[in-house]
C-alpha positions as CSV (number, residue, x, y, z in Angstrom):
1,M,0.0,0.0,0.0
2,P,1.3,3.5,-0.8
3,T,2.5,5.4,2.3
4,K,3.5,8.7,0.6
5,R,1.2,11.4,-0.8
6,S,1.8,11.5,-4.6
7,A,1.2,13.8,-7.5
8,R,-2.1,12.0,-8.3
9,A,-3.3,11.4,-4.7
10,P,-2.2,14.3,-2.6
11,W,-4.6,13.9,0.3
12,S,-4.8,11.3,3.1
13,K,-8.0,9.7,4.4
14,A,-7.9,11.9,7.5
15,M,-7.6,15.0,5.3
16,I,-10.5,14.0,3.1
17,R,-12.7,13.3,6.2
18,S,-11.9,16.8,7.4
19,Q,-12.8,18.3,4.0
20,L,-16.1,16.5,4.1
21,E,-16.8,18.0,7.5
22,V,-16.3,21.5,6.0
23,V,-18.8,20.8,3.3
24,S,-21.3,19.5,5.9
25,Q,-20.6,22.7,7.9
26,V,-19.3,20.7,10.9
27,R,-16.1,22.7,10.6
28,P,-15.4,26.1,9.1
29,P,-13.4,26.4,5.8
30,S,-10.0,28.1,6.1
31,L,-10.8,30.6,3.3
32,V,-14.0,31.6,1.4
33,L,-14.0,33.8,-1.7
34,T,-17.4,35.4,-2.0
35,N,-19.1,36.9,-5.0
36,A,-16.5,35.3,-7.3
37,T,-16.7,35.6,-11.1
38,Y,-14.6,32.6,-12.0
39,L,-13.8,30.8,-15.3
40,N,-15.4,27.3,-15.4
41,M,-13.0,25.4,-17.6
42,Y,-15.5,22.6,-18.4
43,V,-18.3,24.7,-19.8
44,K,-16.0,27.4,-21.1
45,Q,-18.0,30.2,-19.3
46,W,-17.6,32.8,-16.6
47,K,-19.7,31.8,-13.7
48,Q,-20.8,33.4,-10.3
49,A,-20.1,31.4,-7.2
50,N,-18.7,31.3,-3.7
51,I,-15.4,29.3,-3.4
52,W,-14.7,27.4,-0.2
53,I,-11.1,26.3,0.5
54,E,-9.9,24.0,3.2
55,H,-6.2,24.3,3.7
56,D,-4.8,23.4,0.2
57,R,-8.0,22.1,-1.5
58,I,-11.1,23.6,-3.1
59,V,-14.0,21.8,-1.3
60,Y,-17.0,23.7,-2.7
61,V,-17.9,26.0,-5.6
62,G,-21.5,27.2,-5.7
63,P,-24.1,29.6,-4.3
64,D,-24.0,28.6,-0.7
65,L,-22.1,30.4,2.1
66,P,-20.8,28.6,5.2
67,K,-22.0,29.7,8.7
68,T,-18.6,30.9,9.4
69,A,-15.0,30.8,8.0
70,V,-11.5,31.4,9.2
71,E,-11.1,34.0,6.5
72,T,-13.7,35.5,4.2
73,V,-12.7,37.8,1.2
74,D,-15.2,39.5,-1.0
75,V,-13.9,39.4,-4.6
76,S,-16.7,41.3,-6.3
77,G,-15.5,42.9,-9.5
78,K,-12.6,40.6,-9.9
79,Y,-12.0,37.6,-12.2
80,I,-10.7,34.3,-10.8
81,V,-8.8,31.8,-13.0
82,P,-6.8,28.7,-12.1
83,G,-3.2,29.0,-11.3
84,Y,-1.1,28.8,-14.5
85,I,1.0,25.7,-15.3
86,E,4.4,25.8,-17.1
87,P,4.7,22.3,-18.7
88,H,8.3,22.5,-19.8
89,A,10.6,24.3,-17.3
90,H,14.4,24.1,-17.1
91,P,14.8,25.3,-13.5
92,F,18.6,25.5,-13.5
93,Q,19.1,28.4,-16.0
94,L,21.2,30.4,-13.5
95,Y,18.2,30.4,-11.2
96,N,17.2,27.3,-9.3
97,P,13.9,25.4,-8.7
98,A,13.1,27.1,-5.4
99,T,13.8,30.7,-6.5
100,L,12.1,30.2,-9.8
101,S,9.0,28.7,-8.1
102,K,8.8,31.8,-5.9
103,Y,9.2,34.3,-8.7
104,A,6.8,32.4,-11.0
105,G,4.2,31.8,-8.3
106,E,4.0,35.5,-7.4
107,R,3.1,36.2,-11.1
108,G,0.5,33.5,-11.2
109,T,2.4,30.4,-12.5
110,T,1.8,28.2,-9.5
111,T,2.8,24.9,-11.0
112,L,6.1,24.0,-12.8
113,V,6.9,20.8,-14.6
114,N,10.7,20.7,-14.3
115,D,13.6,19.2,-16.1
116,N,15.6,17.0,-13.8
117,M,18.9,17.3,-15.7
118,L,21.1,18.7,-12.9
119,L,19.6,16.4,-10.3
120,F,19.9,13.5,-12.7
121,L,23.7,13.8,-12.4
122,Q,23.6,13.7,-8.6
123,N,23.2,10.6,-6.4
124,K,19.7,9.5,-5.9
125,E,19.4,10.3,-2.2
126,Q,20.7,13.8,-2.6
127,A,18.5,14.5,-5.6
128,F,15.3,13.1,-4.1
129,A,15.8,15.1,-0.8
130,Q,15.7,18.2,-2.9
131,L,12.4,17.0,-4.5
132,D,10.9,16.5,-1.1
133,A,11.9,20.0,0.0
134,M,10.3,21.5,-3.1
135,Q,7.0,19.9,-2.1
136,Q,6.9,22.0,1.1
137,L,6.5,25.2,-1.0
138,P,3.0,26.5,-1.6
139,T,3.5,26.2,-5.3
140,S,3.3,22.8,-7.0
141,T,6.4,21.2,-8.5
142,Y,6.6,18.1,-10.7
143,W,9.5,16.7,-12.7
144,W,10.4,14.9,-15.9
145,A,12.9,12.1,-16.1
146,R,15.7,12.4,-18.6
147,L,16.6,9.5,-20.8
148,D,19.9,11.1,-22.0
149,T,22.4,13.8,-20.9
150,Q,22.5,15.9,-24.1
151,T,26.3,15.6,-24.3
152,E,29.0,13.0,-24.7
153,L,30.3,12.4,-21.2
154,D,33.7,11.0,-20.4
155,R,33.9,7.4,-19.0
156,D,34.4,8.6,-15.4
157,S,31.1,10.6,-15.4
158,V,27.7,9.5,-14.0
159,L,26.4,6.3,-15.5
160,V,23.1,6.6,-17.3
161,D,21.6,3.1,-16.8
162,S,18.3,1.4,-16.3
163,E,18.5,1.5,-12.5
164,R,18.9,5.3,-12.5
165,I,16.2,5.8,-15.1
166,H,13.7,3.6,-13.3
167,D,14.4,5.2,-9.9
168,W,13.2,8.4,-11.4
169,F,10.3,6.8,-13.2
170,N,9.0,5.5,-9.9
171,H,9.3,8.7,-7.9
172,P,5.8,10.1,-7.1
173,D,6.6,13.6,-8.3
174,V,7.8,12.5,-11.8
175,I,5.0,12.8,-14.4
176,M,6.8,12.7,-17.7
177,A,9.8,11.1,-19.5
178,G,12.0,13.1,-21.8
179,E,12.7,15.5,-23.4
180,L,13.9,13.0,-26.0
181,T,16.9,14.7,-27.5
182,A,18.6,11.4,-28.4
183,W,15.7,10.2,-30.6
184,P,17.9,9.5,-33.6
185,R,19.4,6.6,-31.6
186,T,16.0,4.9,-31.3
187,L,15.4,5.2,-35.1
188,K,18.9,3.7,-35.7
189,G,18.1,0.7,-33.5
190,D,18.9,1.6,-29.9
191,D,16.6,-0.9,-28.1
192,E,17.7,0.2,-24.7
193,M,16.3,3.7,-25.3
194,L,13.1,2.3,-26.8
195,Q,12.7,0.0,-23.8
196,W,12.9,3.0,-21.5
197,M,10.2,4.7,-23.6
198,L,8.0,1.7,-23.3
199,D,8.7,1.5,-19.5
200,A,7.7,5.1,-19.2
201,E,4.3,4.4,-20.7
202,T,3.9,1.4,-18.4
203,C,4.5,3.8,-15.5
204,G,1.8,6.2,-16.9
205,L,4.4,8.8,-18.0
206,P,3.9,10.6,-21.3
207,V,7.1,10.8,-23.4
208,E,8.0,14.2,-24.8
209,G,10.0,14.5,-28.0
210,H,12.5,17.1,-29.1
211,F,12.1,17.1,-32.9
212,P,13.2,20.4,-34.5
213,G,12.5,20.3,-38.3
214,A,11.1,16.8,-38.1
215,S,9.3,15.5,-41.2
216,A,5.8,14.0,-41.1
217,K,7.4,10.6,-41.6
218,T,9.7,11.1,-38.6
219,L,6.8,12.3,-36.5
220,T,4.9,9.2,-37.5
221,K,7.8,6.9,-36.5
222,M,8.2,8.6,-33.2
223,A,4.5,8.3,-32.5
224,L,4.7,4.6,-33.1
225,M,7.5,4.5,-30.6
226,G,5.3,6.1,-28.0
227,V,6.1,9.8,-28.1
228,H,3.1,11.9,-26.9
229,S,4.2,15.5,-27.3
230,D,6.7,17.9,-28.8
231,H,7.7,21.6,-28.3
232,E,9.9,22.2,-31.3
233,A,7.5,23.5,-33.9
234,M,8.9,26.8,-35.3
235,T,6.2,27.6,-37.7
236,A,2.4,27.3,-37.7
237,D,2.6,24.7,-40.4
238,E,4.9,22.6,-38.2
239,A,2.6,23.0,-35.3
240,L,-0.4,21.9,-37.4
241,C,1.5,18.9,-38.7
242,R,2.1,17.8,-35.1
243,L,-1.5,18.3,-34.1
244,E,-2.7,16.3,-37.1
245,H,-0.4,13.5,-36.1
246,G,-2.0,13.3,-32.7
247,Y,0.7,15.1,-30.7
248,T,0.0,17.4,-27.8
249,T,1.8,20.4,-29.3
250,T,3.6,22.9,-27.1
251,L,4.2,26.3,-28.6
252,R,7.4,28.0,-27.5
253,H,8.2,31.6,-26.6
254,S,11.7,31.7,-25.2
255,S,14.8,33.9,-25.1
256,I,16.2,32.2,-28.2
257,R,12.9,31.3,-29.9
258,P,10.3,34.1,-29.2
259,D,7.8,32.5,-31.7
260,L,4.4,32.6,-30.0
261,P,2.8,35.6,-31.6
262,G,3.5,34.3,-35.1
263,L,2.5,30.8,-34.2
264,I,-0.9,31.8,-32.8
265,R,-1.7,34.1,-35.7
266,G,-0.6,31.5,-38.1
267,L,-2.8,28.8,-36.5
268,L,-5.8,31.2,-36.4
269,D,-5.2,32.1,-40.1
270,A,-5.1,28.4,-41.0
271,G,-8.6,28.0,-39.5
272,L,-7.6,26.0,-36.4
273,E,-10.6,25.9,-34.0
274,A,-9.6,23.1,-31.6
275,F,-6.8,24.2,-29.2
276,D,-7.5,21.4,-26.6
277,H,-4.1,19.7,-27.4
278,V,-2.1,22.9,-27.4
279,M,0.2,24.1,-24.5
280,V,2.7,26.9,-24.3
281,T,6.2,27.2,-22.7
282,T,9.0,29.6,-22.0
283,D,11.3,26.6,-22.4
284,G,13.8,27.5,-19.7
285,S,14.5,31.1,-20.8
286,T,17.4,33.0,-19.2
287,P,16.4,35.3,-16.3
288,G,16.1,38.6,-18.2
289,F,13.4,37.2,-20.4
290,Y,11.2,36.7,-17.4
291,Q,11.1,40.4,-16.6
292,D,7.6,40.4,-18.1
293,G,6.5,37.2,-16.3
294,L,6.1,33.6,-17.3
295,Q,2.8,32.0,-18.3
296,D,1.0,35.2,-17.5
297,A,3.0,36.9,-20.2
298,L,2.2,34.1,-22.7
299,V,-1.5,34.4,-22.0
300,K,-1.3,38.1,-22.8
301,I,0.6,37.4,-26.0
302,M,-2.1,34.9,-27.1
303,I,-5.0,37.2,-26.3
304,D,-3.2,40.1,-28.2
305,A,-2.7,37.7,-31.2
306,G,-6.4,37.2,-31.4
307,L,-7.1,34.0,-29.4
308,P,-10.3,34.2,-27.3
309,P,-9.3,34.7,-23.6
310,I,-11.1,31.6,-22.4
311,E,-9.1,29.5,-24.8
312,A,-5.8,31.2,-23.7
313,Y,-6.5,30.5,-20.1
314,R,-7.4,26.8,-20.8
315,I,-4.1,26.4,-22.7
316,V,-2.1,27.3,-19.5
317,S,-4.2,25.3,-17.1
318,L,-6.7,22.5,-18.0
319,N,-4.9,21.5,-21.2
320,V,-1.6,20.9,-19.3
321,A,-3.3,19.1,-16.4
322,R,-5.1,16.8,-18.8
323,H,-2.0,16.0,-20.7
324,F,-0.3,14.8,-17.6
325,G,-3.3,13.0,-16.2
326,L,-3.6,15.5,-13.3
327,D,-6.9,17.3,-14.3
328,H,-8.6,15.8,-11.2
329,V,-6.2,17.9,-9.0
330,L,-5.0,20.8,-11.2
331,G,-6.1,23.1,-14.0
332,S,-9.6,24.2,-12.9
333,I,-11.7,25.7,-10.2
334,A,-13.8,22.9,-9.0
335,P,-14.3,20.7,-5.9
336,G,-11.3,18.5,-5.3
337,R,-8.7,20.6,-7.0
338,I,-5.6,22.1,-5.4
339,A,-6.4,25.7,-4.4
340,H,-4.2,27.5,-6.9
341,L,-6.1,30.6,-7.8
342,N,-5.2,33.8,-9.7
343,I,-7.3,37.0,-9.0
344,L,-7.4,39.3,-11.9
345,D,-8.6,42.9,-12.3
346,A,-9.7,42.3,-15.9
347,I,-10.2,39.4,-18.2
348,D,-7.6,40.6,-20.7
349,E,-5.0,41.3,-18.0
350,P,-3.6,37.9,-17.0
351,R,-1.0,39.2,-14.5
352,P,-2.8,38.6,-11.2
353,T,-3.1,41.2,-8.5
354,A,-3.4,38.5,-5.9
355,V,-2.3,34.8,-6.0
356,I,-3.5,31.9,-3.8
357,A,-1.3,28.8,-3.9
358,K,-2.3,25.6,-2.0
359,G,-4.9,27.7,-0.2
360,Q,-2.5,30.4,1.1
361,W,-1.9,33.9,-0.1
362,I,1.5,34.2,-1.7
363,Y,1.0,37.6,-3.4
364,R,-1.5,40.3,-2.3
365,D,-1.8,44.1,-2.4
366,G,1.5,44.4,-4.2
367,T,3.4,42.4,-1.5
368,S,5.0,39.0,-1.6
369,L,3.8,36.7,1.1
370,F,5.8,33.7,-0.1
371,P,7.4,31.9,2.8
372,N,11.1,32.6,2.2
373,E,12.2,30.2,5.0
374,L,10.9,27.3,2.8
375,V,12.9,28.6,-0.2
376,D,16.0,28.8,2.1
377,A,15.4,25.2,3.3
378,A,15.3,24.0,-0.3
379,L,18.5,25.9,-1.2
380,A,20.3,24.4,1.8
381,L,19.9,20.9,0.2
382,M,21.6,21.9,-3.1
383,P,25.3,21.0,-3.1
384,S,27.7,23.8,-3.2
385,T,30.7,24.0,-5.5
386,D,34.4,23.6,-4.4
387,V,36.7,24.5,-7.3
388,D,40.0,23.1,-6.1
389,I,41.9,22.7,-9.4
390,E,44.7,25.1,-10.6
391,L,44.8,26.5,-14.1
392,T,48.3,27.2,-15.3
393,P,49.8,29.0,-18.3
394,N,50.9,25.5,-19.6
395,D,47.2,24.6,-19.9
396,L,46.6,27.4,-22.3
397,S,48.4,25.7,-25.2
398,F,46.4,25.8,-28.4
399,S,47.5,23.8,-31.5
400,M,44.4,22.2,-32.9
401,P,44.0,22.8,-36.6
402,V,40.1,23.3,-36.5
403,G,37.7,25.2,-34.3
404,L,34.0,25.9,-33.8
405,D,32.3,28.7,-35.9
406,M,29.1,30.1,-34.5
407,V,26.1,30.1,-36.8
408,N,23.8,31.5,-34.1
409,S,23.6,31.4,-30.3
410,V,23.7,27.6,-30.1
411,I,24.6,26.1,-33.5
412,M,28.3,25.6,-34.4
413,K,30.0,24.5,-37.6
414,L,33.6,23.4,-38.2
415,F,36.2,25.9,-39.5
416,K,40.0,25.8,-40.2
417,I,42.0,27.9,-37.9
418,S,44.1,30.5,-39.7
419,H,45.6,32.6,-36.8
420,D,48.8,31.7,-35.0
421,T,47.3,30.3,-31.7
422,G,50.8,30.0,-30.1
423,Q,50.7,33.6,-29.1
424,D,49.5,35.0,-25.7
425,E,46.8,37.2,-27.3
426,L,44.7,37.0,-30.4
427,P,44.0,40.1,-32.5
428,R,41.0,42.1,-31.4
429,E,40.0,43.1,-34.9
430,G,39.1,39.4,-35.6
431,D,36.3,37.3,-34.0
432,E,38.4,34.3,-33.1
433,S,38.9,33.4,-29.4
434,F,40.7,30.8,-27.5
435,L,38.4,28.1,-26.1
436,M,39.1,25.5,-23.5
437,L,36.8,22.9,-21.9
438,L,38.4,21.9,-18.6
439,D,37.3,18.8,-16.7
440,K,35.7,19.8,-13.4
441,E,38.0,17.4,-11.6
442,G,41.1,18.6,-13.6
443,K,41.8,15.3,-15.4
444,W,41.5,16.4,-19.0
445,R,41.2,19.5,-21.2
446,L,40.1,20.3,-24.7
447,N,41.8,23.3,-26.4
448,T,40.5,24.8,-29.6
449,V,39.2,28.1,-31.0
450,L,35.7,29.6,-31.1
451,K,34.9,31.9,-34.0
452,G,32.1,34.5,-33.9
453,F,31.6,34.8,-30.1
454,A,33.0,38.4,-29.7
455,N,36.0,40.4,-30.8
456,D,36.9,42.7,-28.0
457,F,37.1,40.9,-24.7
458,G,39.9,39.5,-22.6
459,G,38.7,36.4,-20.8
460,L,35.4,34.8,-19.9
461,V,35.1,31.7,-17.6
462,S,32.0,29.8,-16.8
463,S,31.2,26.9,-14.6
464,Y,27.8,26.9,-16.2
465,S,27.8,24.3,-19.0
466,I,25.7,21.3,-20.0
467,S,28.4,18.9,-18.9
468,G,29.2,20.7,-15.7
469,D,32.8,21.3,-16.8
470,Y,34.6,24.7,-17.0
471,L,34.5,26.8,-20.1
472,I,37.4,29.2,-20.5
473,L,37.5,31.5,-23.5
474,G,39.0,34.8,-24.5
475,K,41.5,36.8,-26.5
476,C,44.1,37.2,-23.8
477,K,45.5,34.3,-21.8
478,Q,46.4,36.5,-18.8
479,D,42.8,37.7,-18.6
480,M,41.6,34.1,-18.9
481,L,43.7,33.0,-16.0
482,M,42.5,36.0,-13.9
483,A,38.8,35.2,-14.7
484,F,39.4,31.5,-13.7
485,E,40.8,32.5,-10.3
486,R,37.8,34.8,-9.6
487,M,35.4,32.0,-10.6
488,K,37.2,29.8,-8.0
489,Q,36.8,32.4,-5.3
490,L,33.1,32.6,-6.1
491,G,32.7,28.8,-5.8
492,G,31.4,28.7,-9.4
493,G,30.0,31.3,-11.7
494,I,30.5,33.3,-14.9
495,V,33.2,36.0,-14.8
496,L,34.1,38.5,-17.5
497,V,37.6,40.1,-17.4
498,D,39.1,42.6,-19.9
499,R,42.5,44.2,-19.8
500,G,43.1,43.1,-16.3
501,E,39.8,44.5,-15.0
502,M,36.8,42.6,-13.6
503,I,33.9,43.7,-15.8
504,A,30.9,41.5,-14.8
505,E,30.2,38.4,-12.8
506,I,27.3,36.1,-11.8
507,P,28.1,34.0,-8.8
508,L,26.8,30.4,-9.1
509,P,27.7,28.7,-5.9
510,L,25.1,25.9,-6.1
511,C,26.5,23.0,-8.2
512,G,28.5,25.7,-10.2
513,M,25.3,26.2,-12.2
514,T,22.8,28.1,-10.1
515,S,22.5,31.3,-8.0
516,Q,21.2,31.7,-4.5
517,E,19.9,35.2,-5.3
518,P,16.3,36.0,-6.0
519,V,15.4,36.0,-9.7
520,E,14.9,39.8,-9.6
521,Q,18.6,40.2,-8.6
522,L,19.7,37.6,-11.1
523,I,18.0,39.6,-13.8
524,V,20.2,42.6,-13.0
525,Q,23.4,40.5,-13.0
526,E,22.6,38.8,-16.2
527,E,21.7,42.1,-17.9
528,R,25.0,43.5,-16.9
529,L,26.9,40.6,-18.3
530,R,24.8,40.6,-21.5
531,S,25.2,44.3,-22.1
532,E,29.0,44.1,-21.6
533,L,29.3,41.2,-24.1
534,L,27.1,43.0,-26.6
535,A,29.4,46.0,-26.3
536,R,32.4,43.8,-27.0
537,G,31.0,42.2,-30.2
538,Y,28.6,39.4,-29.2
539,K,26.0,39.5,-32.0
540,F,23.5,36.7,-31.3
541,E,20.4,36.4,-29.1
542,D,21.6,34.9,-25.9
543,P,25.2,34.5,-24.6
544,I,24.1,32.4,-21.6
545,Y,22.6,29.8,-23.9
546,T,25.9,29.8,-25.9
547,L,27.8,28.9,-22.8
548,L,25.3,26.2,-21.8
549,F,25.1,24.5,-25.2
550,L,28.7,24.5,-26.4
551,A,28.8,20.8,-25.4
552,S,25.3,19.8,-26.3
553,T,25.2,17.0,-28.9
554,H,21.5,17.3,-29.7
555,L,22.4,20.4,-31.7
556,P,24.3,20.6,-35.1
557,Y,26.9,20.5,-36.4
558,V,30.0,20.2,-34.2
559,R,30.4,20.5,-30.4
560,A,33.1,20.8,-27.8
561,T,32.4,17.8,-25.5
562,P,34.3,16.0,-22.7
563,L,35.4,13.4,-25.3
564,G,36.7,16.0,-27.8
565,I,35.5,17.9,-30.9
566,Y,32.4,15.9,-31.8
567,E,30.7,15.8,-35.2
568,V,27.0,15.4,-34.4
569,M,25.6,13.8,-37.6
570,K,28.3,11.2,-37.8
571,K,28.6,10.7,-34.0
572,Q,32.3,10.9,-34.4
573,I,35.2,12.3,-32.3
574,L,37.3,14.4,-34.7
575,F,39.9,15.5,-32.2
576,P,40.0,14.0,-28.7
577,A,40.4,15.8,-25.4
578,I,43.8,15.2,-23.8
579,L,44.9,14.3,-20.3
580,R,46.5,17.1,-18.3
């Protein structure tokens, strides 16, 4: 018999008995919203009712009022919608799951479905303790279970095996498998990956794809293998193709793919009337992109693009809950649902003026009421970084004949190096920079050249990378050494140095990947780094994503990985990393 409350059964018998007593007016509800105009997701209409809440659950929606209540609030003139749900969050994009949950919740996104990538690389006990701490927050947090690491790890790295995969599948907070970036392996006969996909379905977990530019035939094959959804449509035609093939289709609006306005207009122009299998995501955008909000901002975009408001609100609530089989506890305002409620001033203004999460106020009258002590408790369980390796001038030896040439923020192609890389500084009139990927334990290094990043900077060091290793790049070796030393002092982070001067930094002491700071402060730090890099010649959308994805083998065409320079299409190491 299950002993732990799970995503699909959050309440014990004793809790349910207590809730029944509230409905029978044996006990008072903890909160009643009177004279509510609320969106009923099932009839697609705005309705009038009184909403009774007992602790974290909606227990009654209708005309009656209780004899008494612990708290009663008249919401006449307001509009009540369910808390918004982000179906595809990457909660380690400089921020962390706890600080992101707080920031998102205060803006109405009360549920996040999170990538487990950084936790996946930790030992099980340590990772699962962090999941348990997240459940103490008033917001709801669920997770997806990765099937691959998005890069080629060295043989001493964490083992991705069936035991690790199934431990995650069986965790009660895990509600999805994916995102499936290694899908070409399954098409080429990788039966282990296919078995994991089948096992996910057996566990009741939908499998999410990652299919940029996929043809109709590829979508067909992946559907036969058990993939349920995809978020990589870049045009309305691609989104329609996915819908027609039976996929739940997530439309993206992110810092590197801000596509939602065009996608919605294109779907409406194409005559689409059924949006029941559409979701939207910010896809782990960098902090600055969230200045305008999360799902609240996407609802506004959809309404402004011509989508009826009721449809827009369903897309960020009931549609998501149904996709994950959680519509009996999330996604609507009805008896039995978790009490996530957004109180709006106007139907076409989705940023709430007050937010209730699990039955408690977390934002009201312009003031955050989020329990910061619970955020701190979750942060305390995230491992800190201890950078104890030395970088020496001898490490900065560059003799490789080829390097990586940036096509955009995240796509790289191969190029032949023409500059003399034996010198201590590369010419600033060009756009070639030294690039090193250094093992986080100091065992190996990969030295090459990156073309197109920037032309007028000294050194940039980042502990933030998809493999967890250290990225060291720049024009001047002395500045690179200086930036590395500062990163060590911070216990992880991103540091920009130029001509012997510290220009910008983002401390990332948690796993070398995430900050302890509130998202609001992180936005300021990221904007400083971004503006300084733009001033020094960075010409693409998002430098943070460039650093993250340099080693990502789910993107074309060549990558700098822990194994060496890697050609993605041929799955071939062109030049290996070397031992130090």
